[in-house]
Each structure stands twice: as structure tokens, then as C-alpha cells.
C-alpha positions in Angstrom: 27.8 2.3 -19.9 25.4 0.6 -17.1 26.5 -1.0 -14.0 27.1 -4.5 -14.1 24.9 -5.2 -10.6 21.4 -4.0 -9.4 21.3 -5.0 -5.5 17.4 -5.3 -5.3 15.4 -5.0 -2.0 11.5 -5.9 -2.1 10.0 -4.0 0.4 6.4 -4.3 1.7 5.6 -1.7 4.4 9.2 -1.7 5.6 9.3 1.5 6.5 11.4 0.9 9.7 13.6 -2.2 8.1 14.8 0.4 5.1 15.5 3.3 8.0 17.3 0.2 10.1 19.4 -1.3 7.1 19.5 0.6 4.3 21.8 2.8 5.2 24.8 0.4 5.5 23.8 -0.9 1.9 24.1 2.3 0.3 27.4 3.0 2.4 29.2 -0.3 1.8 27.8 -1.1 -1.8 30.3 0.1 -4.4 28.7 2.5 -6.8 30.9 2.1 -9.2 29.6 -1.4 -9.9 26.1 -1.4 -8.6 22.8 0.5 -8.5 20.9 -0.3 -5.0 17.1 -0.6 -5.9 13.9 -1.0 -4.1 11.1 -3.1 -5.1 8.2 -1.7 -3.3 5.1 -4.1 -3.2 2.2 -1.8 -3.0 3.1 -0.6 0.0 0.4 1.4 2.1 2.5 2.8 5.0 5.1 5.7 4.2 7.8 3.3 2.7 8.1 5.7 -0.7 8.2 9.2 1.6 11.0 8.1 3.6 12.6 6.7 0.4 12.2 9.8 -1.6 13.1 12.1 1.3 16.0 10.1 2.9 17.7 8.0 0.2 17.6 9.9 -2.7 20.5 7.7 -4.4 18.2 4.6 -4.4 16.4 3.8 -7.5 12.6 2.9 -6.8 10.6 0.2 -8.8 6.9 0.7 -7.6 4.0 -1.8 -8.2 0.4 -1.4 -7.9 -0.1 -4.1 -5.3 2.0 -6.4 -3.4 2.4 -9.6 -5.6 4.9 -11.6 -3.0 8.3 -12.6 -2.4 9.0 -14.8 -5.7 6.6 -13.0 -7.9 7.6 -9.7 -6.7 11.3 -10.6 -7.3 10.6 -11.8 -10.9 8.6 -8.8 -12.0 11.8 -6.7 -10.3 14.2 -8.6 -12.0 12.8 -8.8 -15.3 12.1 -4.8 -15.4 16.2 -5.0 -14.5 17.2 -7.6 -17.1 19.6 -5.1 -18.6 22.1 -5.7 -15.2 24.3 -8.5 -15.9 24.3 -9.4 -12.4 21.2 -9.0 -9.9 21.5 -9.5 -6.2 18.2 -10.5 -4.1 18.8 -8.6 -0.8 16.6 -9.2 2.1 15.1 -5.8 3.5 16.7 -7.1 7.0 20.2 -7.4 5.8 23.0 -5.2 7.0 26.1 -5.5 4.7 29.6 -5.5 6.1 32.2 -3.6 4.1 33.3 -4.8 0.7 30.6 -7.0 0.9 29.7 -7.0 -2.9 33.0 -7.5 -4.7 34.5 -10.6 -4.0 31.1 -12.2 -5.1 31.6 -10.0 -8.6 35.0 -10.9 -9.1 34.4 -14.5 -8.3 31.7 -14.8 -11.1 33.7 -12.5 -13.5 36.4 -15.0 -13.2 34.2 -18.2 -13.4 31.3 -18.2 -16.5 30.4 -21.6 -15.2 29.1 -20.1 -11.8 25.7 -19.1 -11.9 25.3 -18.1 -8.5 27.1 -17.4 -5.0 26.5 -16.3 -1.5 28.6 -14.4 1.0 28.8 -15.1 4.6 25.7 -14.7 6.4 26.0 -13.7 10.1 23.4 -12.8 12.3 22.2 -9.3 13.1 21.5 -10.2 16.6 24.1 -12.4 17.7 27.0 -11.2 15.2 29.7 -13.5 16.3 27.4 -16.5 14.9 26.2 -17.5 11.7 22.6 -16.6 10.7 20.2 -19.8 10.4 19.1 -19.1 7.1 22.2 -19.9 4.5 25.1 -19.7 7.1 28.0 -20.8 5.0 26.6 -22.2 2.3 23.7 -24.5 1.7 23.4 -28.2 1.0 21.2 -31.0 0.3 21.2 -35.0 1.7 20.1 -37.7 0.2 16.7 -37.9 1.5 16.0 -34.0 0.1 16.9 -32.2 3.2 18.4 -28.9 3.3 21.3 -28.1 5.7 24.4 -25.7 6.1 27.7 -25.3 7.0 27.7 -23.4 9.9 24.1 -24.5 11.2 22.7 -28.1 11.3 18.8 -28.7 12.4 19.2 -26.7 16.0 23.0 -26.0 16.3 24.3 -22.7 15.1 28.0 -22.2 15.4 30.0 -19.0 16.3 32.0 -18.1 13.4 35.6 -18.9 14.1 36.8 -18.5 10.8 36.4 -22.6 10.6 34.7 -21.9 6.9 37.0 -19.1 5.6 38.5 -21.5 3.0 38.4 -20.9 -0.5 34.9 -20.6 -2.7 33.5 -24.2 -2.4 30.5 -25.7 -4.4 27.4 -25.7 -2.8 23.4 -27.0 -3.4 22.2 -23.7 -2.7 22.9 -20.1 -1.6 20.2 -18.3 0.6 17.7 -15.8 -1.0 19.0 -13.1 1.8 22.2 -12.4 -0.1 21.2 -14.2 -3.2 24.0 -13.2 -6.1 22.8 -14.4 -9.8 23.4 -13.8 -13.5 20.3 -12.1 -14.5 20.0 -13.8 -17.6 20.1 -17.5 -16.3 18.0 -16.5 -13.4 15.3 -15.4 -16.4 16.0 -18.6 -18.4 15.5 -21.2 -15.8 11.8 -19.3 -14.3 12.8 -17.2 -11.8 11.7 -18.3 -8.2 8.5 -20.5 -7.9 5.4 -18.0 -6.4 3.4 -21.5 -5.6 6.0 -21.8 -2.7 4.6 -18.7 -1.3 7.7 -18.7 1.4 10.7 -20.9 2.3 12.8 -23.2 0.0 11.8 -21.2 -3.3 15.6 -20.0 -3.1 16.6 -23.6 -3.1 14.4 -25.0 -5.6 15.8 -22.0 -7.8 19.0 -23.2 -7.3 18.4 -26.7 -8.1 16.9 -25.6 -11.5 20.2 -24.0 -11.9 22.3 -26.9 -11.5 19.8 -28.7 -14.0 21.0 -26.2 -16.5 24.4 -27.3 -16.0 26.0 -24.2 -14.1 27.4 -24.3 -10.3 26.6 -22.5 -7.5 29.0 -21.3 -4.9 30.1 -19.8 -1.2 32.1 -16.9 -1.1 33.2 -16.0 2.4 35.6 -13.4 1.3 32.5 -10.8 2.2 29.9 -10.7 5.0 26.7 -9.5 5.8 24.1 -9.8 8.8 20.7 -10.9 8.6 18.1 -10.7 11.3 16.0 -13.3 10.1 13.1 -15.3 11.6 11.4 -11.6 11.0 8.3 -13.5 9.4 7.8 -16.3 11.3 10.0 -18.0 14.0 11.3 -21.8 13.9 8.6 -23.2 16.0 5.6 -21.7 14.2 3.4 -24.4 12.9 3.0 -22.3 9.4 6.4 -22.2 9.1 6.6 -26.3 9.6 3.9 -26.3 7.5 5.5 -24.5 4.3 9.0 -26.4 5.0 7.8 -29.9 4.7 5.1 -28.8 2.0 7.8 -26.9 -0.1 10.4 -29.7 0.5 8.1 -32.3 -0.8 7.4 -29.8 -4.0 11.3 -29.3 -4.5 11.6 -32.9 -4.4 8.8 -33.8 -6.9 9.4 -30.8 -9.4 13.0 -31.5 -9.9 13.6 -35.3 -9.8 13.1 -37.8 -12.8 9.3 -38.8 -12.3 10.5 -42.6 -11.2 13.3 -41.1 -8.9 11.3 -39.0 -7.5 8.3 -41.2 -6.5 10.4 -43.9 -5.1 12.1 -41.0 -2.5 9.0 -39.1 -1.8 8.1 -42.7 -0.4 11.1 -42.9 1.7 10.5 -39.3 2.9 7.0 -40.1 3.9 8.2 -42.5 6.3 10.7 -39.9 8.0 7.8 -37.5 8.1 5.9 -39.9 10.1 8.5 -40.2 12.6 8.7 -36.2 12.6 5.1 -36.2 13.3 4.9 -38.8 16.1 7.8 -36.5 17.6 5.6 -33.6 17.7 2.9 -35.5 19.3 5.1 -37.4 21.7 5.8 -33.6 22.8 2.3 -32.8 22.8 3.0 -30.5 20.3 -0.4 -30.8 18.4 -0.3 -27.5 16.2 3.5 -28.7 14.8 1.8 -32.2 14.1 -0.8 -31.1 12.2 0.8 -28.6 10.2 2.8 -31.7 8.9 -0.2 -33.4 7.7 -1.6 -30.3 6.4 1.4 -30.3 4.6 1.3 -33.6 3.1 -2.2 -33.6 2.2 -1.9 -30.4 0.4 1.4 -31.3 -1.9 -0.8 -34.0 -3.1 -3.0 -31.5 -4.4 -0.5 -29.2 -5.6 1.8 -31.7 -7.2 -0.6 -32.2 -9.8 0.5 -28.6 -11.5 3.8 -29.8 -12.1 3.5 -32.1 -15.2 7.2 -31.8 -16.7 10.3 -33.5 -15.3 14.1 -33.2 -15.6 15.6 -36.4 -17.2 18.9 -35.9 -14.7 18.9 -37.1 -11.6 21.0 -34.6 -9.5 21.0 -36.8 -6.2 24.6 -38.0 -5.6 26.2 -35.4 -7.6 24.5 -31.9 -5.8 27.0 -31.1 -2.9 25.9 -32.7 0.3 23.8 -35.5 -1.0 26.3 -38.3 -0.5 25.1 -38.2 3.6 21.9 -39.0 5.7 21.7 -35.6 7.8 19.0 -36.9 10.4 21.0 -40.2 11.2 24.1 -38.1 11.0 22.8 -35.8 13.8 20.7 -37.6 15.8 21.9 -40.9 15.6 25.8 -40.5 15.5 25.9 -37.1 16.9 27.4 -35.0 14.3 26.5 -31.2 15.0 28.5 -29.3 12.8 29.5 -29.9 8.9 
């Protein structure tokens, strides 16, 4: 009988990351219920040699070239569709003990839950939450994502303040995303056009539209290095976050509602542009402009829109995080 879970790590020229992080994954992943699988995106370093020599217990899927993050995972998960569940685990994640069992057990007991995440702590500062995911992701009424344990630049120390029973969230981080394989495939997987950033939020929104719930299950912990590709202040990251956030709203809202919300977002993003200008940060200001320009071109690729507006329903969307954080001074969830 096959195991129920595929823990899939996408690798591209990540030999150093494999040696640093894969031992914890192999050690702490219950081999009775899960296989650890490396999907290699056409690496040209010695990743494959290291895997075969030092990690013989790991299964390997070899791609002929680098398909990128989203398409790489889509291909890997399609190849592993016999597994009931898939974990999308970043290559820079260290797993804690018994990190996987609570996610598995909760989904087994709750068939209406399609995806969940564990607690995400920082690898470099283990007592703090990690920026991308923390204790569960939310979306405010204007479509801005935020987390329990991290709102904008404020990252909390984990003192157990979010060690509650599993709660509904808007999105689970792609750093350690536990998802029902059939639902992942049914809703279309990750959108390769996003390239990077917010592709898991887009996926989770489509899971909500399909009628399923997403949960933060805080009984297991992983430690994410994060920021390895682009630091928070990098203009490329600013560009991708602004552009993809607009695409996220455009494609996942009814067309009329989306147009109304995107008009308001243009006003807020204009304020962000002038904030960068005021700080003489012209590269990031230019990134905001480019994000809006490219969004106008890319939105033509999406011509089918949902009938249901999840704003006001999706967890977190009853607040304005910009006003709460910057004007009301609310720095924590």
C-alpha cells in the first residue's frame, strides 16, 4: 500500500542547501506515512551526485531543464498524483520533530479542509516568526496580504501567543504547504505567470472558491531561512509583489467587483509610490510604476472570472490593514 504523503522539495543548483537542510527533513519526516521527493529542475551543479551518494533514502524526479518554481511544482505534483497529500516544502526549510503528523491528522479528520500549514519560524532567529507565513496568512479588504506574527515590517517573537486550536486562514505559505493532491490539480495548481511571490496566495484563493477551507495548525514547527532569493527592499521583489497582488485580485474576483477594488488599489499604490519618492528610493518607486504597467498587459491573459466575491468572507478581509497599522498603530494581529 502506498504512503499517503509526498513531501516534495524543488531543487535547482541547490547543493549547499540540500546538505544544510535535507538532513532534518529526512530525520523528522515519518517514513511510515511520507516519502521525501526531490524534484530537480535541471540542475547543473553537483546536486544529483550529492543526493544519490548522501541521501539514498530520498526519491528523485529529474527534469530536463529549469521550469521555474510554479511549473516545476506543477509537473512534480502531477507525477506524484497517486499520493493523497502533497507538501510543497522549500529547499531552505529545516523541520522540527513531529512537524508533519499534526497536519496529516487534522486533514484526515476534516475532509472540508483542503490545505494547511505548520508554524513557520525564522531559521536565522529561531525564536521569531518567519516573514513569509508566520502563524497563518490573511488578506485585508483591499487585497493586501498579512500574517499572524508578521504585519508589514513588524515580526513578533513566538511566545506561544498563537498556539491555539487550528484556525481558518486565507492562505498557507508556500514554504511548507500541506495540500490535498487532487484538489491542487483540480484548481489548476500554481500560476506560472506569477513567476515568484504570491503564487501560493492565488492558489489558496482558488481553493476557497472551490468551497474548501484552509487552516493554520500550530502543533508542528518548521524553520525557514527565507529571503534567500530577494531581500525585502529589493526593487525586483517590490515589482513582483505589487504586480502579482493586482493580478491576484483581477483574476479571483467577479469582473465588476474587481474593477471597483482595483481602482481603489491604484490610489493606495500611488501613495506607496510617493512614499518611496519621499525617501529618495527611486528604484522602488520605479518598480511600483512598472508593476502597474505590466499588470495592464498581463491582465488580458485572464478572461474567465468567478461569480462569487470572497471579500468579506475570506479570513481577514473585514479590516483595512494599512489604516490599522499606520494610522491606528496596531502592530500585531
